[in-house]
N, C-alpha and C positions, 0 to 999 in steps of 0.2 A: 150334308155330304160326307161320306165316309172317307177316312184317310186310307192311303194305300196300305195293304198288308205287307208289302215288300218295298224296300227303299231303292233297290236296283231293278229296273224293268228292262227286259230285252225285247225289243220290237223287231218285227220282220216285215219288210216291204217286198211284195211279190211283183216283179216286173216281167210281163209276159208278152208274147205275140199271140194273136187271136185269129181264128178262122170264122167263116160265115156260119158253119154248123155249130150249134150251141154245145152239144154234148162233149166234144173234145176239149173245149175251153173249160167247162165245168169240171171235167175229170182232171185236167191239168191243175186248176186252182185247188181242188181238194187234195191232190198229191202234194202240191207245194205247201199247203197247210200242215200236212203230216210231217213233211221233211223239216219245216221250220220248227215245229214243236219238238221233234227229236233232237234238233240242234240247240234247244234251250229257250226258244221264244216264249214269251208270256202273252204277246199280242201279235196277231198276223193281220196285215192290211193288204187287201187285193186292190188292183187298179180300178179306175172308173169303168163301169159297164163291162166287167171282165168276162161275162158269159157269151160275148159275141164280138163281131167286128164293130168298130165305131160307125154306126149306121147313119149318123146325122149329117153325113156328107151330101145327102140329097133329101128331098122331101118325097117320101114314098109311103102311101097309105098302107101298103102291104106289110111294112115293118111293125105296125102296131100289133100284129099277130104274135110277135116275139115277146111281148110284155107278159108279166105274170102277176097274180095277186101276191100279197104278203100277209100271212104265210102262203107259200106256194112251193112248187117242186124244187127250185134252186135255193130259195132261202132255207127250206127244211134240210137240204143237204149241207148247207153251211152250219146250221145249228147242230146237226149230227156230227160233223167234223169237229166242231168246238168241243162237244161233249166227249167224243171218243179220245181226243188227244189232250184234253184238259187245257185248252188255250183259248184266249179271247179272239174272236174273229170279226173283222170288219169287211163288209162286202157292199159294192154299189150295184144296184139292180134297176132294171126298167120295170117300174111298178104300174100295174093296171089296178087303179083304185076303184073305178066304176066305168060304165060305158062312156066313152068319150073323155075320160079323165085319167091322165097318166102323169107320173112323176119320175124323176131321177132320184132314187132313194137309197140311202146308206142304211144298212142294218148292222147292229152291234150285238153280238152274242157273247154271253158270259161263258166261262170255262166249263160250266155244267150244261151248256146248250140252251139255257133260258135266254129270252130276249131282254137285253139291257135297255134297248131303245132303238128308235129310228130317227133319221134326219132326212128331210126332203130338201134337195138342192134349191136354194133361194134365188140365186142370180142365174138367169138363163140367157146364154148368148145367142146372137143371130149374126153370124159373120160368114164370109165365104168358107164353105166346107164344114161349118159348124152351125147348122140350121136347127138348133135345139128348140127354138120357140115353136116350131111346127109340132114337136113331139111332147114337150114337157110343160106342165103347169107349174108355176113357181110354188115353192114349198110354203106350207102354212103351219109348220110345227115350231117355227122360230129357231133361234140359235141355241144349241143345247150342249150339255156334256152329261156323261153317264158314269155312275159310280161302279167301279169294278175292283177286283182284287189287285189289279195292276195300277191303281190310281184313278183319278178323275180324267176320263177320256172325252175330248171334244172331237167332232167330225164335221168338216165342211167338204164340199165337192168341187173340184176343178175351178170353174169360173169364179167361185166364191173366193178363191185364193188371191184375187186382185183387190179385194175390198178390205181396207183396214177396219171398217165398222164391223164386218163379220167376225174377224179375228178377235176384236176387242170384246164384243158381246159374248162370244163363246168363252173367252178367258174370264169374263165377269161371272159366268156360271160356275166357276171353280176349276176349269180345265187346267191340267198340268201338261198334257200333251195334246196338240191339235193335229189330227190326221187329215190329209187331203188326197183321197183317191182321185186320180188325174188321167186325162187323155189329151195331151198337148203335143203338137208337132209342127213341122214346117210345111208350108205350101211350097211346092217345087220351085216356082219362079221367084220365091223370096229368099230361099235359104242362103244363097251365095252372098247376097248383099246385106240381108238383115238377120240371118240366122244366129250369129254369135250374140248380137245385141238383144234379140228376142229372148234367148235362153238366159242371158245375164239378168235381164229385167225380171224374168219369172223367178229365178232363184233369189235375187236381191229382195224382191217383194216379200217372199216368205221369211227370209232371214230377218227382215224388218219387223214382221209380226212377232217373231220370237223375242226380239229385243224389246219392242214397245210393251209387250205383255208379260215378259218374264216366263215364257213357256217353251217347252220343246215343240218343234214343228217337224212333221214327217210327211213327205209327199211321195206317193207310189204312182209312177207313170207307166204308160204302155211303151213298148218298143216295137220296131219293125215297120214295114210299109203296108198300108191298107188303102186301097184305092188311090186317091191323089195325095194322101197325107203320109209323111214320114215322121213317125213318132220318135221323139228324141231321147226317150229313156231317162237316164241320169236321175233316177229316184234318189232322194237324199234325206238325211236327218240332220237338224241343227239344234244346238243347245240354247238355253235362255239368253246367252250372250250373242247369239247369232253365228257361233262358230260351227262350221260344217264338220260333223263327226264322222260321216261316211257318205260316199256317193257311188251309185252304180254306174255301169258302163253306158255308153250311148246306143249301142247296137247289138246287145246280147240279152237273152233272157237271164234273169238273175234274181236271187232272193238275198236282200241286204239285211243282215242282222246287226243290230246296234244296241249297246248297253246305254241306258239313260239313268243317271243318278237323280231321282226325284227330289232329293233334299236340296239340289241346286236351285230349284224354283224359289224357295224361301230365301236362300242366300242372295241370289241375284236381285230379287225384289226388295230386299232390305238395303242393299247397296245402291240400287237404281230405283228409288221409290216413285215410279211413274204413276202407279195406281193411287198412292197417297196424295199426290199433288195435282191430280186432275181437277179442273174447274167445272164440275158437273153443273154448277149454277149458270154457266155461260155457254152451254152447248146446245141450247134449244133449237137454234137455227139448222142443226144437222138434219132435222126432220123435213126441211124444205128442199125442193129440187135444185134451186139456185137462188142466190141473193141478188135480186134485180135492184 
């Protein structure tokens, strides 16, 4: 795994509203990439399924027509934007892999437009208004990170962010920053009673990944109202000590730019040597569903 060519990495998280029509969303995403690059970003991460509305609120066979192969029209435009602006781009797409086989897939493009790699979402939810199991096959590429000029980048997607195993395995591949393209929001009848607690749990979980693994964590979330969901925005970046470096608003489109000192990964892991002290000989039962 190559070391970063730069010690200070500026990452940009794009927080957008989305429409049903694909083209305006893609155009907006490409424009935000250009703006972030002009502002000094080394890496730009778009939110989950940025090319359209979050369609998993219902089970609708017609929505499969919106999926694309990779490479395909939208992924190729991301690659071209990366090359044009000399910036690493992370995008989450509805992938049509084969007839009847679809994934929620993140693509990572190098600053020259070449494909650094792909990650297919591993954990697929099935909750009210999040009927993703109807659309997506669980990923089969494993937990991965990718060598770039801005360091070793790991990518997971949304529901993955609740699983310490996913963050740990991604960190063990050498990741210095773990990105989470996200689409999380409130159900209208739950926001008043549970909204603050739900948001706090979401943020706390990812801050804990940063601490336990000694990595930077960056979550790019949607904003705005789509159907029955109110996306809560508040994209954020935290450092390897779990400190929040910057956080976006809850109700506005925004591109969050944050400087990350990659040397902090080694410093924190030296002072909090969690990887050193892991009892890997005692964790075999983690491969079991439950210990009866």
